[in-house]
C-alpha positions as CSV (number, residue, x, y, z in Angstrom):
1,M,113.1,152.8,-105.6
2,S,109.9,155.3,-106.3
3,T,106.3,154.8,-105.1
4,D,105.3,155.4,-108.4
5,N,104.5,152.1,-110.1
6,A,104.3,152.6,-113.3
7,P,107.5,150.9,-115.4
8,Q,109.4,154.0,-116.8
9,F,111.8,152.4,-118.5
10,I,111.2,150.7,-121.8
11,P,112.7,148.6,-123.2
12,K,113.8,147.7,-126.7
13,R,113.0,144.4,-129.4
14,I,110.7,143.0,-126.1
15,T,107.0,144.1,-124.6
16,P,107.4,142.6,-120.9
17,T,104.8,140.2,-119.8
18,P,102.6,141.8,-117.1
19,E,104.5,139.5,-114.9
20,Q,107.3,141.1,-116.1
21,V,106.2,144.1,-115.3
22,A,105.0,143.2,-112.1
23,I,108.7,142.6,-111.2
24,Q,110.5,145.0,-112.8
25,T,108.3,148.1,-110.9
26,A,107.7,145.9,-107.3
27,Q,107.8,148.3,-104.4
28,K,108.8,145.6,-101.5
29,K,112.6,145.3,-100.1
30,V,113.3,141.8,-101.0
31,V,110.9,140.2,-104.2
32,L,111.9,136.6,-104.7
33,I,110.6,135.5,-108.5
34,D,109.3,131.7,-108.8
35,A,110.4,131.3,-112.4
36,N,109.9,128.6,-114.9
37,A,112.4,126.9,-116.2
38,G,113.1,129.0,-119.7
39,A,110.9,132.3,-118.4
40,A,113.1,135.0,-119.2
41,K,114.7,134.5,-115.7
42,T,118.0,136.9,-116.7
43,T,116.1,139.0,-119.5
44,T,114.2,140.1,-115.9
45,L,116.5,140.6,-114.1
46,A,117.5,143.2,-116.6
47,L,114.6,144.9,-116.8
48,R,114.8,145.4,-112.9
49,L,118.2,146.8,-112.6
50,A,117.2,149.3,-116.0
51,E,114.0,150.4,-113.8
52,A,116.5,151.3,-111.0
53,L,118.9,152.7,-113.2
54,H,116.3,155.3,-115.3
55,R,114.6,156.0,-112.1
56,G,118.9,157.7,-111.0
57,R,120.2,155.0,-109.3
58,A,123.6,155.5,-110.0
59,P,125.8,152.2,-111.4
60,E,128.2,151.8,-108.8
61,R,125.7,151.2,-106.6
62,M,124.2,148.7,-108.6
63,L,125.4,144.7,-108.2
64,A,124.6,141.5,-110.0
65,L,125.6,138.2,-108.7
66,V,125.2,134.9,-110.5
67,F,127.1,131.6,-110.0
68,T,128.8,130.9,-113.2
69,E,131.0,133.2,-116.1
70,A,128.6,132.0,-118.8
71,A,125.8,133.1,-116.7
72,R,127.3,136.6,-115.8
73,V,128.3,137.0,-119.6
74,A,124.3,136.7,-120.6
75,L,123.3,138.7,-118.0
76,R,125.1,141.6,-119.4
77,Q,124.0,140.7,-122.8
78,R,120.3,140.8,-122.0
79,L,121.4,144.3,-120.9
80,L,122.6,145.4,-123.6
81,E,119.6,144.1,-125.4
82,V,117.0,145.7,-123.7
83,G,119.0,149.1,-124.3
84,V,120.7,150.2,-121.5
85,P,124.1,151.8,-122.7
86,L,127.4,149.8,-123.2
87,G,129.0,152.6,-121.2
88,V,126.7,152.4,-118.3
89,V,126.8,148.4,-118.4
90,K,130.3,148.6,-117.6
91,R,129.8,150.9,-114.5
92,L,127.8,148.0,-113.0
93,T,129.2,145.4,-110.6
94,V,127.6,142.2,-112.2
95,D,129.8,139.3,-111.2
96,T,129.9,135.3,-110.1
97,F,129.4,134.7,-106.1
98,D,133.2,133.9,-106.2
99,A,135.0,136.2,-108.2
100,F,133.1,139.0,-106.2
101,A,134.2,137.8,-102.9
102,A,138.0,137.8,-104.1
103,K,137.8,140.9,-104.8
104,V,136.3,142.2,-101.4
105,L,139.2,140.0,-99.8
106,L,141.7,141.5,-101.7
107,Q,140.1,145.0,-99.9
108,L,140.3,143.6,-96.6
109,E,143.4,141.3,-96.8
110,N,145.3,143.8,-99.5
111,M,147.2,141.3,-100.8
112,Q,146.8,139.1,-104.0
113,V,146.6,135.3,-103.3
114,A,147.1,132.5,-106.1
115,S,144.2,131.3,-107.6
116,M,144.0,127.7,-108.9
117,R,141.1,127.1,-110.5
118,S,141.6,123.5,-112.1
119,D,141.8,120.0,-110.9
120,E,145.2,119.6,-112.0
121,E,146.3,122.5,-110.5
122,L,145.3,121.6,-107.4
123,R,146.0,117.9,-107.6
124,P,150.0,118.2,-106.3
125,V,148.6,119.8,-102.8
126,A,145.8,117.5,-102.3
127,W,148.6,115.0,-102.8
128,E,151.3,116.2,-100.5
129,A,148.1,116.6,-97.9
130,L,147.6,113.3,-98.2
131,E,151.2,112.0,-97.6
132,V,151.4,114.3,-94.7
133,V,148.2,112.1,-93.5
134,S,149.9,109.0,-94.3
135,E,153.1,110.4,-92.3
136,K,150.9,111.6,-89.1
137,Y,148.5,108.9,-88.8
138,A,148.9,105.6,-90.5
139,H,150.8,104.1,-87.5
140,R,147.2,105.7,-85.5
141,Y,144.6,104.5,-87.5
142,P,143.8,102.1,-90.7
143,L,144.0,104.7,-93.7
144,E,143.0,104.3,-97.2
145,I,145.9,105.8,-99.3
146,N,144.7,106.4,-103.1
147,T,146.6,108.8,-104.8
148,T,144.8,107.9,-108.2
149,N,143.7,110.6,-109.8
150,G,139.9,109.4,-109.5
151,A,140.8,109.5,-105.5
152,I,142.0,113.0,-106.0
153,A,138.9,114.2,-108.1
154,E,136.2,112.5,-105.6
155,F,138.5,114.5,-102.7
156,L,138.3,118.1,-104.3
157,K,134.6,117.7,-104.8
158,L,134.2,116.8,-100.9
159,Q,136.2,119.5,-100.0
160,L,134.3,121.7,-102.1
161,R,130.4,120.4,-100.6
162,T,132.3,120.8,-96.9
163,K,133.2,124.2,-97.5
164,A,129.7,125.0,-99.6
165,R,127.7,123.5,-96.3
166,L,130.0,125.4,-93.5
167,D,129.8,122.1,-92.2
168,F,133.1,122.9,-90.3
169,Q,131.5,126.2,-88.7
170,N,128.7,124.1,-87.1
171,P,128.3,124.9,-83.4
172,D,128.3,121.4,-82.3
173,F,131.3,120.6,-84.4
174,E,133.9,121.1,-81.7
175,S,131.6,119.6,-78.7
176,N,130.7,116.3,-80.9
177,S,133.4,113.5,-81.2
178,L,135.1,112.4,-84.1
179,D,132.6,109.7,-84.8
180,D,129.8,111.5,-84.9
181,N,131.4,114.4,-86.7
182,L,132.3,112.1,-89.3
183,E,128.8,110.9,-89.6
184,M,127.6,114.4,-89.9
185,L,130.0,114.8,-92.6
186,G,129.5,111.8,-93.9
187,M,133.3,111.2,-94.7
188,S,135.5,108.5,-93.5
189,R,138.4,108.9,-91.1
190,T,141.5,109.4,-93.9
191,H,138.9,111.9,-95.6
192,Y,138.6,114.2,-92.6
193,L,142.1,113.9,-91.8
194,W,143.2,114.8,-95.3
195,L,141.0,117.6,-95.5
196,R,142.2,119.0,-92.4
197,E,145.9,119.2,-93.8
198,Y,144.4,120.2,-97.3
199,E,143.2,123.4,-95.5
200,G,146.8,123.6,-93.5
201,L,148.6,123.5,-96.4
202,R,146.3,126.6,-97.9
203,G,146.6,128.8,-94.8
204,A,142.9,128.5,-93.3
205,D,144.0,127.2,-90.1
206,T,146.4,131.0,-89.6
207,G,144.5,132.7,-92.1
208,D,148.1,133.0,-94.2
209,I,146.2,132.0,-97.1
210,Q,148.9,130.4,-99.9
211,F,146.0,130.1,-102.1
212,R,142.0,129.4,-103.4
213,A,140.7,127.5,-105.6
214,P,137.0,127.2,-106.9
215,F,134.5,128.4,-104.0
216,D,137.6,129.4,-101.5
217,A,137.2,132.8,-101.6
218,T,133.3,132.8,-101.0
219,Y,134.4,130.1,-98.0
220,D,137.1,132.3,-96.8
221,L,134.9,135.4,-96.5
222,V,132.0,134.4,-94.9
223,R,134.5,132.9,-92.5
224,M,135.9,136.1,-92.1
225,L,132.7,138.1,-91.8
226,D,131.1,135.9,-89.4
227,G,130.4,136.9,-86.2
228,D,132.5,140.3,-86.9
229,E,129.7,143.2,-87.2
230,P,132.9,145.7,-87.8
231,L,134.6,143.9,-89.9
232,R,131.0,143.4,-92.2
233,Q,130.8,147.3,-92.1
234,Q,133.8,147.1,-94.2
235,L,131.5,145.3,-97.2
236,P,130.6,147.7,-100.2
237,A,127.3,149.1,-99.3
238,F,125.1,148.7,-102.4
239,Q,121.4,149.8,-103.1
240,I,120.2,147.7,-105.4
241,I,121.1,143.7,-105.7
242,V,119.9,141.5,-107.9
243,A,121.0,137.6,-108.1
244,D,120.1,135.0,-110.8
245,E,119.9,130.7,-110.5
246,L,119.0,131.2,-106.8
247,H,118.4,127.5,-107.1
248,D,122.3,127.3,-106.9
249,L,122.4,128.7,-103.4
250,N,124.3,126.8,-100.6
251,E,124.6,128.0,-97.1
252,A,128.4,129.7,-97.8
253,S,126.5,132.0,-100.3
254,F,123.4,132.3,-99.0
255,R,125.4,134.1,-96.2
256,L,127.4,136.6,-98.1
257,L,124.2,137.1,-100.0
258,T,122.4,137.9,-96.9
259,M,125.4,139.8,-95.3
260,L,125.2,142.7,-98.9
261,I,121.4,143.0,-98.4
262,R,122.1,144.4,-95.4
263,R,124.9,145.9,-95.3
264,G,123.3,148.8,-97.5
265,N,119.7,148.1,-96.9
266,A,119.3,147.4,-100.5
267,F,116.8,146.5,-102.5
268,F,116.8,143.0,-103.2
269,C,115.5,141.1,-106.1
270,G,116.4,137.4,-106.3
271,A,115.4,134.7,-109.1
272,G,115.2,131.0,-108.9
273,D,113.4,127.8,-109.7
274,K,113.0,125.5,-106.3
275,D,112.3,122.7,-108.7
276,Q,115.6,122.7,-110.6
277,V,117.7,122.1,-106.8
278,I,119.8,119.3,-108.5
279,Y,123.4,120.5,-106.8
280,T,122.7,119.0,-103.5
281,W,126.4,117.6,-103.8
282,S,127.5,121.2,-104.2
283,G,125.4,122.0,-100.6
284,A,122.2,123.8,-103.1
285,D,119.2,122.9,-100.7
286,H,115.6,124.1,-101.7
287,R,115.1,125.2,-98.1
288,F,116.5,128.3,-99.5
289,L,114.0,129.6,-101.7
290,R,111.4,127.5,-100.2
291,Q,112.1,128.6,-95.9
292,R,115.2,130.7,-95.3
293,F,114.6,133.9,-97.2
294,E,111.4,134.5,-95.5
295,Q,113.0,133.5,-92.4
296,E,115.6,136.1,-93.0
297,F,113.4,138.8,-94.6
298,P,109.9,137.5,-93.7
299,A,108.6,141.0,-95.4
300,L,109.9,139.6,-98.3
301,Q,107.2,139.4,-101.7
302,R,106.9,136.7,-104.0
303,L,106.6,137.1,-107.2
304,P,105.4,134.7,-110.5
305,L,107.3,134.0,-113.7
306,T,105.4,131.2,-115.3
307,A,105.8,132.1,-119.3
308,S,108.3,129.5,-121.0
309,Y,110.0,131.1,-124.3
310,R,111.8,128.1,-124.6
311,Y,108.6,125.7,-125.1
312,G,105.2,125.4,-126.6
313,P,102.1,125.1,-124.2
314,Q,101.9,120.8,-124.6
315,L,105.2,120.8,-122.9
316,A,104.1,123.9,-120.1
317,Q,101.2,121.8,-119.4
318,A,103.0,118.9,-118.7
319,V,105.4,119.6,-116.2
320,G,103.4,122.1,-114.4
321,V,101.2,119.6,-114.1
322,L,104.5,117.1,-112.9
323,K,105.1,119.9,-110.3
324,N,102.1,120.9,-109.0
325,K,102.8,124.8,-110.0
326,P,101.3,127.4,-112.9
327,S,103.1,126.8,-116.1
328,V,102.1,128.3,-119.6
329,S,104.0,129.4,-122.7
330,A,104.5,132.1,-124.2
331,L,104.8,130.6,-127.5
332,S,102.6,130.1,-130.5
333,R,104.7,126.9,-131.7
334,A,104.4,123.4,-130.3
335,T,106.7,121.5,-128.3
336,H,106.0,117.6,-129.8
337,I,106.1,115.0,-127.2
338,E,106.9,111.6,-128.3
339,L,106.0,108.5,-126.3
340,L,108.4,105.3,-127.6
341,E,107.6,102.0,-125.9
342,Y,110.3,99.2,-125.8
343,D,110.4,95.7,-124.0
344,H,112.1,96.1,-120.9
345,A,112.6,92.0,-120.9
346,Q,114.7,92.7,-124.2
347,P,118.4,94.6,-123.3
348,Q,118.9,96.1,-125.7
349,A,115.2,97.1,-127.3
350,C,115.7,101.0,-125.2
351,S,118.8,101.7,-127.3
352,A,117.3,100.2,-130.9
353,Q,113.8,102.8,-130.2
354,L,116.5,105.5,-129.5
355,I,118.2,104.5,-133.1
356,A,114.5,104.7,-134.2
357,A,113.7,108.2,-133.0
358,L,117.2,109.2,-134.7
359,E,116.0,108.8,-137.9
360,H,113.5,111.5,-137.7
361,A,115.7,114.2,-136.3
362,H,114.9,117.8,-136.7
363,A,116.7,120.5,-137.8
364,G,118.8,121.5,-134.7
365,T,120.8,120.0,-132.1
366,T,119.2,117.0,-130.6
367,A,120.7,116.2,-127.2
368,I,120.4,112.3,-125.1
369,L,120.6,113.3,-121.6
370,L,121.1,110.5,-119.1
371,R,120.2,109.8,-115.7
372,D,124.0,109.1,-115.0
373,R,127.2,107.8,-117.2
374,D,126.3,104.0,-117.1
375,Q,123.6,104.7,-119.0
376,A,125.9,105.8,-121.6
377,I,127.5,102.4,-122.1
378,R,124.3,101.0,-124.2
379,V,123.9,104.1,-125.8
380,E,127.1,104.5,-127.0
381,T,127.6,100.9,-128.0
382,A,124.1,101.4,-130.1
383,L,125.3,104.8,-132.3
384,F,128.6,102.7,-132.9
385,Q,126.9,99.9,-134.4
386,S,124.8,102.1,-136.3
387,G,127.4,104.3,-137.5
388,I,125.9,107.4,-136.2
389,A,128.4,110.0,-135.2
390,Y,128.1,111.7,-131.5
391,G,129.9,114.3,-129.3
392,L,130.0,114.5,-125.5
393,V,129.0,117.1,-122.8
394,D,131.5,117.0,-120.1
395,M,131.9,113.8,-120.0
396,N,134.5,111.2,-121.2
397,S,133.2,107.9,-123.4
398,Y,132.4,104.9,-120.9
399,L,135.9,103.2,-122.7
400,L,137.8,105.9,-120.6
401,S,135.7,105.1,-117.3
402,L,138.2,104.4,-114.6
403,E,136.0,100.9,-114.3
404,V,136.5,100.0,-118.3
405,L,139.9,100.9,-118.3
406,M,140.4,98.5,-115.2
407,L,138.6,95.3,-117.2
408,R,141.1,96.5,-120.6
409,G,144.2,96.7,-118.4
410,M,143.3,93.2,-117.5
411,V,143.0,91.2,-120.3
412,A,146.0,92.9,-121.8
413,I,148.4,92.3,-119.2
414,A,146.5,88.2,-118.9
415,R,147.4,88.1,-123.0
416,K,150.6,90.4,-122.6
417,D,148.9,92.2,-125.5
418,L,149.6,95.7,-124.1
419,H,151.0,96.8,-127.3
420,A,147.3,96.5,-128.9
421,I,146.6,99.7,-126.9
422,K,148.3,102.3,-129.2
423,S,148.2,105.0,-127.3
424,G,151.0,106.0,-124.5
425,P,148.8,108.0,-122.6
426,R,146.0,105.8,-122.6
427,R,148.2,103.0,-121.4
428,G,149.3,105.4,-118.3
429,E,145.6,105.7,-117.4
430,I,144.9,101.8,-117.6
431,L,148.0,101.6,-115.5
432,E,146.4,104.0,-112.9
433,A,143.1,102.4,-113.1
434,L,144.5,99.2,-112.4
435,V,146.2,100.5,-109.4
436,A,142.8,102.2,-108.3
437,F,141.1,98.9,-108.2
438,A,143.6,96.7,-107.3
439,E,144.0,99.1,-104.1
440,I,147.8,99.4,-104.0
441,P,148.7,102.2,-101.7
442,F,151.3,103.9,-104.2
443,T,153.1,107.3,-103.4
444,R,152.4,110.5,-105.8
445,T,155.8,110.1,-107.0
446,E,155.7,106.1,-107.5
447,L,152.2,106.6,-110.0
448,Q,153.7,109.2,-112.1
449,Q,156.7,107.7,-112.4
450,A,155.1,103.9,-113.3
451,K,152.4,105.9,-115.7
452,A,155.6,107.5,-117.5
453,D,157.4,104.2,-118.0
454,V,154.5,102.2,-118.9
455,A,153.2,105.0,-121.5
456,N,156.5,104.6,-123.4
457,Y,157.5,100.8,-122.7
458,P,154.1,99.2,-122.4
459,D,155.9,95.4,-121.9
460,L,156.9,96.5,-118.4
461,L,153.4,97.1,-117.5
462,E,152.7,93.2,-116.4
463,G,156.0,92.6,-114.5
464,F,155.7,96.2,-112.6
465,L,151.7,95.2,-111.4
466,T,152.8,91.8,-110.5
467,N,156.1,93.0,-108.5
468,Q,153.7,95.8,-106.6
469,L,150.9,93.2,-106.3
470,A,153.4,91.1,-104.4
471,K,154.9,94.0,-101.8
472,S,151.2,95.6,-101.1
473,H,149.9,95.4,-97.7
474,N,146.6,94.4,-99.2
475,Q,147.7,90.8,-99.8
476,D,144.3,89.8,-99.7
477,K,143.1,92.1,-102.2
478,A,146.1,91.6,-104.5
479,A,146.0,87.6,-104.3
480,L,142.3,88.1,-106.0
481,T,144.1,90.3,-108.5
482,L,146.6,88.2,-109.4
483,A,144.1,85.1,-109.6
484,A,142.0,87.0,-111.6
485,V,145.0,87.4,-114.2
486,D,146.0,84.0,-114.0
487,Y,142.2,82.7,-114.5
488,L,142.1,84.9,-117.7
489,R,145.8,84.1,-119.4
490,A,144.3,80.1,-118.9
491,L,141.5,81.0,-121.3
492,P,141.9,80.1,-125.0
493,P,141.9,83.5,-127.7
494,D,138.2,82.4,-129.0
495,A,136.8,82.4,-125.4
496,L,134.0,85.0,-125.2
497,A,135.3,88.1,-123.2
498,G,131.7,89.1,-121.7
499,D,132.2,85.8,-120.0
500,A,135.5,86.1,-118.8
501,L,134.6,89.5,-117.2
502,Q,131.9,88.2,-115.7
503,H,134.2,85.6,-113.9
504,I,136.5,88.6,-112.6
505,F,134.0,90.8,-111.5
506,G,133.0,88.0,-108.9
507,L,136.3,86.8,-108.4
508,M,137.7,90.7,-107.7
509,Q,135.1,91.3,-105.3
510,L,134.9,94.6,-107.8
511,E,131.1,95.6,-106.4
512,Q,132.8,96.1,-103.0
513,T,135.9,97.9,-104.4
514,A,133.6,100.5,-105.4
515,R,131.9,100.9,-102.0
516,R,135.6,101.6,-100.6
517,I,137.3,103.5,-103.8
518,Y,134.2,106.0,-103.9
519,V,133.0,108.9,-101.3
520,D,129.8,109.1,-102.6
521,P,127.3,106.1,-102.2
522,A,125.7,106.5,-105.2
523,Q,128.9,107.4,-107.3
524,A,130.0,103.7,-106.0
525,R,126.3,102.3,-107.5
526,V,127.2,104.0,-111.0
527,V,129.9,102.1,-111.0
528,A,128.7,98.7,-110.5
529,R,126.2,99.5,-113.1
530,S,128.9,100.3,-115.4
531,L,130.5,97.5,-115.3
532,H,127.5,95.0,-115.0
533,G,126.2,97.4,-118.4
534,F,130.1,97.3,-119.8
535,I,129.8,93.1,-119.4
536,A,126.4,92.5,-120.7
537,V,127.5,94.8,-123.8
538,C,130.3,92.8,-124.1
539,R,128.5,89.5,-124.4
540,E,126.1,90.9,-126.5
541,A,128.4,91.7,-129.1
542,G,130.1,87.8,-128.8
543,V,133.6,89.5,-129.0
544,A,136.2,86.9,-128.1
545,L,139.5,87.9,-125.8
546,G,141.6,88.0,-128.9
547,G,139.6,90.2,-130.1
548,F,138.5,92.2,-127.1
549,A,141.2,95.4,-127.6
550,G,141.0,95.9,-131.4
551,W,137.3,96.1,-130.5
552,L,136.8,98.6,-128.2
553,G,139.6,100.5,-130.3
554,E,137.8,100.7,-133.1
555,M,135.2,102.2,-131.1
556,E,137.0,105.2,-129.2
557,E,138.3,106.6,-132.6
558,A,134.8,106.8,-133.4
559,V,133.9,109.0,-130.6
560,T,133.9,112.8,-131.1
561,V,135.2,114.4,-128.0
562,S,134.5,118.0,-129.2
563,T,131.3,118.8,-129.8
564,G,131.3,122.3,-131.1
565,K,129.9,121.2,-134.3
566,A,128.1,118.2,-133.4
567,K,124.7,117.7,-134.3
568,L,124.0,115.0,-131.5
569,V,125.5,115.0,-128.1
570,I,124.9,112.5,-125.5
571,A,124.9,114.6,-121.7
572,C,124.2,114.0,-118.1
573,I,121.5,115.9,-116.9
574,D,123.7,117.1,-114.2
575,Q,125.9,119.1,-116.8
576,I,123.2,121.0,-119.1
577,K,121.1,122.9,-116.6
578,G,120.8,126.4,-118.2
579,L,121.3,124.7,-121.8
580,E,118.5,123.9,-124.3
581,Y,118.0,121.8,-127.4
582,N,115.9,121.5,-130.7
583,H,115.1,117.7,-129.9
584,V,116.0,116.0,-126.7
585,I,115.5,112.4,-126.0
586,L,115.5,110.7,-122.5
587,P,116.0,107.1,-122.6
588,Y,115.4,104.4,-119.9
589,L,112.0,106.2,-118.2
590,A,111.9,102.3,-115.9
591,V,111.7,101.7,-112.6
592,D,114.8,101.9,-110.5
593,E,116.7,103.6,-113.9
594,F,115.0,107.3,-113.8
595,P,113.9,107.7,-111.0
596,R,116.7,105.6,-109.0
597,S,116.3,104.0,-105.7
598,K,118.2,104.9,-102.7
599,T,118.0,108.9,-104.3
600,D,116.2,111.8,-103.0
601,P,113.0,111.8,-104.4
602,L,112.0,115.4,-104.7
603,E,115.5,115.6,-106.2
604,E,115.4,113.3,-108.7
605,E,111.9,114.5,-110.0
606,N,113.6,117.8,-109.9
607,R,116.1,116.0,-112.3
608,F,113.4,115.0,-114.2
609,Y,112.4,118.3,-114.6
610,V,115.1,119.9,-115.5
611,A,115.3,117.5,-118.6
612,A,112.3,117.7,-120.3
613,T,112.5,121.4,-119.9
614,R,115.6,121.6,-121.9
615,A,113.4,121.0,-125.1
616,R,112.5,123.6,-127.6
617,D,110.8,121.8,-130.5
618,R,110.6,117.7,-129.4
619,L,111.2,115.8,-126.8
620,T,111.2,111.8,-126.9
621,L,110.6,110.0,-123.8
622,L,111.8,106.4,-123.8
623,T,109.6,104.0,-121.4
624,P,109.0,100.1,-120.8
625,Q,105.8,99.3,-123.1
626,D,104.4,97.4,-119.6
627,P,103.1,100.3,-117.3
628,A,104.5,97.8,-114.2
629,Y,108.0,98.9,-115.2
630,R,107.7,102.9,-116.6
631,S,109.2,105.4,-114.2
632,R,106.4,107.1,-112.5
633,Y,107.1,110.4,-114.0
634,I,105.2,109.2,-117.3
635,V,102.2,108.9,-115.2
636,A,102.8,112.4,-113.2
637,L,103.0,114.4,-116.7
638,Q,99.5,113.4,-117.9
639,L,100.1,113.4,-121.6
640,K,97.2,113.9,-123.8
641,N,97.5,115.0,-127.0
642,K,100.7,112.8,-127.5
643,T,102.2,110.4,-130.2
644,V,102.8,106.9,-129.1
645,A,104.6,104.4,-131.3
646,P,105.2,100.9,-130.4
647,K,107.8,99.0,-128.7
648,S,110.6,97.9,-130.7
C-alpha cells in the first residue's frame, strides 16, 4: 500500500465513516477489525479492496476469503455497490475457505476429486465404515452400533469438529494411550474407530483421496502443507488478502490463512466480532481473535468498527453495556426494546405473553429466536392453538424430532393404529426413531428395508418391532420397551396421553438412553428437555390416547415448512447469524433456560448478543416477573428507556 494515508478511492452511494476511512487506508501489514454486529464489516472490506485496486494493485493478486457461499455473494455485491466495475470484480478471487482450498488441491494433485456435500451423499460411506468397525472390533470391545439417520448425523458432525480442530495432528496424539486420546477428543471408542475407518474409506490415510465432504479440502490441504515448506511455496502468492467473519475461524482455516499471508508477504485485513463466537462445535474459538493473531503477527494493528447500521441507539447502548465495549448506532431511527414479564410458576405463561406480543407485530418479518429446539414445543403449540401461521428456519417442527416420533410410534403400536399416521415416509421415520431409542443394532440394509416395508404396509410395524426386540443383543432394553408397549396397550382409549407418556418415560429410562445415543452431552440434555416439554403439553391439552394421533396430525398439517413468504418465523439462534429481522422476540429469558447450565458462560453470553442484535425495529424480551428467576442478561443490559408490560 502507498504511504499516502488519504483515501484515493471515493465510493458511490455511501460516505464512509472515519472508522471506515481509517481501515480503508491503514498502512500496517496486518490489520484486524474489531467489529460490532451490523457494523458494515463486508462493506468496509469492499472499501479496503477498492482502495488497493485504485492504488494500482492487480486484481489477480488479491484474495478475499469468507466462510459461506452467502457471504461470498454478499462481498461481491458490496464491491459492485461501492463502485468497483463488474469486469474488475470478476478478476478478483473471492471464495470460501473450503472452495479456495479445493482449487489449490486441484493444482497440487492434478486430479479432480469427487465432492460430496450433503449428509444424504455421505450417509452410505458412514454406514459402510460403521459396518467395518463392527466386523473388525465387535469381538474385542463393547460397541454401540447405531445405523439410524440421527446417529449418522451426529457422527458426521463429530468428524467435522475433529478435523476443524486438527485433533489428530496434536503432537501428543501418537504417544498418548487410547483412553487419553478418547478423553482429549471427547468421543467414545466406537466413534473413534468409526472415524478412523471412515477416513480410511475416504483415502485420507494413503493420500489416495476418493471424495471430499464439506471442510475436507481445508483439512486435507493444511495436513499436506503443514511441515512442508517447499510445498508451501507452491501456494498462490497474493499481495492483498481480506477475510470476513473471522469469529468463525477454527484451527485448520487459521493455519491456512497464516500460510497464505506469509507466502506472498501480503497485506492482510480481516474483520470479526469476538463476541459472536458461538460455533465451538465446529472448532471456532475466541482465542483466534483475542490471542492467536497477535502471537503470529505481533506488529498487527487493531481498528474498531463500532457503528451499527442495523439497529438504533437504544439497542446499541444496551449491547455495548452487556459486552463492555464501545457500541453506537449510525441510524437516527430507534430500535424499541420491550420487556414482557410472565409468571414463571405457570408453564404456559411465557407462550401466552408471546402470543400477546404478536398482536402488536410491526410490518416486516418477526422472528422468534430460541435458545434450542426444545423451546419450540410450547411456542409451536401456542401458535397452533391461536391459529397463527409460522415458518421454520433451518429446523424441523418438534413433531418430527426423533424423541417425539418415538413416542408417537409407541402409542400407535400399542393401539394398533399405524393407519392413523397417513404419511408412508413418516411411518418409516417413526420406525427409525423406535429403533434408535430401543437401541436395536440394525445393519444399514435391514433398517432401510424395514422403513420401506412399514411405509407401504403399516400393519407390519408391530410384529416387526416385537420380533426384532426378541432377537436384540440388548435384552434389558428390549424388555423395558416391550413392557412400555404392554402398559400402553392395557390402557383404555380415554386414558390421558400425558400421564401415560410420563409413565413410559420412566419405564424406558429415556433420559439415560438419550445420553447413550447422543455424542454431545448438551444435545442429550436438549432431548430430555424436549421429552419433558412434550409430555407436559400433552397433559395440559388433556388429549386422550384415542385422539392422540389425530391431534398431532392436525398440528403437523398446520406447520409451514417453507419460510420464503412467512411473516413469522421460528429459528434457533445458532442458525441465524448474519440474518436480521424487523422484530425479534426472545422467549424464556429465565434461569437455566438462557443461559443454560453446564455450558460455557462466555459462549452463552455471545449467543444472547447474537440473538439480540438481529433486531432492526423492535426487540421483545420475555422474562419472569420475579427477579430471582430472571436471566442475568436482563440485568446486564441495564435497560433504561424500555417498555415494560405486566405479567400475563
